[in-house]
Residue, then its C-alpha position, 0 to 999 in steps of 0.5 A: m450689846p449695842d445695835l451698832y458700834p459707834p460711828i468711825e472714820p477710816y484711818d487709811s483709804g485709797m484708789l486701787d488700779v485693778g486694770d481694764g481702766h478701773r480704779v477701786y476705792w478701799e478704806t480701812c477702819g478700826n484697829p490696824a493690828g486687829k483681826p482683818a475683816l472684809v465687807l462685801h456690799g450688796g446690789p450688785g451696785s449698792g456701794c459701801t455705807a458708813n454703817a457697814r463699818r459699824y458691824f464690828d468692834p473697832s478695837a478688835y477688828r481691822i475692817v476693810l471696805f471697798d466699792q466694787r467696780g462701777r459702784g460708789r466711789s470707784v471709777p468709772h461709775a456705772s451711770s456714766p454715759d459711755v460706760d462699758l460693762s464688759t469688764n465688770t463680772t464676778a470673776h473680775l470682782i474676785a480678782d479685785m479682792e485678791r489684789l486688794r488683799r495682797h495690797l493690804g498685806i493680809g493673809q487671811w480675813l473674815v468675810l461679811g456680805g449681805s444679799w449680793g455680797s453673800t453671793l460674792a462672798l460664797t464665790y470667793a470662799e469656795q475659790y480661795p477657802e485658805r484665804v477666809s477665816e470665818m464668814v458672816l452672811f445675811s439676807i442670803a442670795t446665790n443668784t440662781a435662775s429660780e431666785i432671779e425669776w422669783i424676784t422679778r415675777g414670783v414675788g409679785t404675788f405678794f405685791p400685786e400693785a407694785w409688780s403691775r407698775f413694774r411690768a407696765a413700765i416695759p414695752e408690751a412686746d417684752r412683758d412675757g419674756s425676761f424683765v431683766e433683759a427688757y429693763h437692761r435694754l432701757l437702762m442702756h438706752p442713750d436717751p436720758v429720758v428713757h434710761e432715767k425712767a427705767a432706773r426709777d421704775w426698777c428701783e421702786w420695785e426693789t424698794a417695794i419688795v423689802a417693805v414688810h413693815p409699816g413705815h419702812k423707808p427706802h435708803p436715802r441713796y435711792e433719791d440720787p439719780a446717778f445711784r439709781l441708774g448705776f445700781a439698776r444697770l449693774v443689777t440687770h447686767y449681773w442678773r442677765h448673766q446669772a452672775w456668770l455662775e453655774d446654776g446651783a453651783l454655790v450650794r452644790d460646792a459648799h462642801h469646799l467651805a468645810g472648816i470655815p466657820g459660818i453664821l447665816i442670818h436670814g429674816r423669816l419675812d424675806l419675801g424677795g429671798p425666801l428662807a429656803t435658800p440659806w436653809n439649803l446652803q446650811r445643809h451643804w456647808p459643814g460647820s455653818e449655823l443658820i440664824v432665823v430672825g423672825e420679824a425681819g425681811h430682807d433689809a438689814r435694818d429690820p428688827g433683829m437683823t443688826e443685832s444678829i450681825v453684830a453678835a456674829t462678828d463679836r463671836f469671832a472677834 
């Protein structure tokens, strides 16, 4: 079994007008007559990568990828000087997914998502269970208040040097309050010197807490200032609103997913997103299966993660 399927290029792509001044980039790859599968990228704010096409057998799947509002190739980008994030919410993204599904003439699709993409996938599937045939989720998060508090404060127990730098980068008066709120204010500051430094500081923290193996290298996109700013703005925008989700609702309402086969893949060493989250989700989701990858952290590139994701999509092909 390959770690990833060979690289492929889209056979179709476009920009979908989803309203509110937003145009969302989408692409389809693989077999036009194959089983439809939707990829939801992480972040919020990461954008889709070429490797995300490679989790699927291209002869068996019609693979749909899109860059969520403000990300990747979608416009306007969240790094824009005058960006307005008021029409960039979880509800807007769910509506965009439905608009894209109808645009492509798809009745039902497998949904794959990692990290924030797993949160978005769960939100979508609990709202539109009839549109989802199966789910493959990895590095699972549900955006609860305790998860956000853990990833910005608690996990600093394991990364004290990086956390100290992360904390020191915000004004002293804000250090006992919400780091998310403090960073968001800096990231939206009109002075490029201020918001560019905040973006770098935020992204250095994000990359630090996924580095559980010696020699771990951050994704090259973190070298791009526009990526860093857009990413950090969107993460803090979504987290300060707890993704507009009632606390704990995704796990509480997982019974709505009964009848949808789901494979949950999570690294035992995922310090930023502890295993308790997918374990609890699996207990509330009839028909789901939890696969624990012993040597992996949060990064899908960690040992055993890619193989497990590809094996899951192969099972549903």
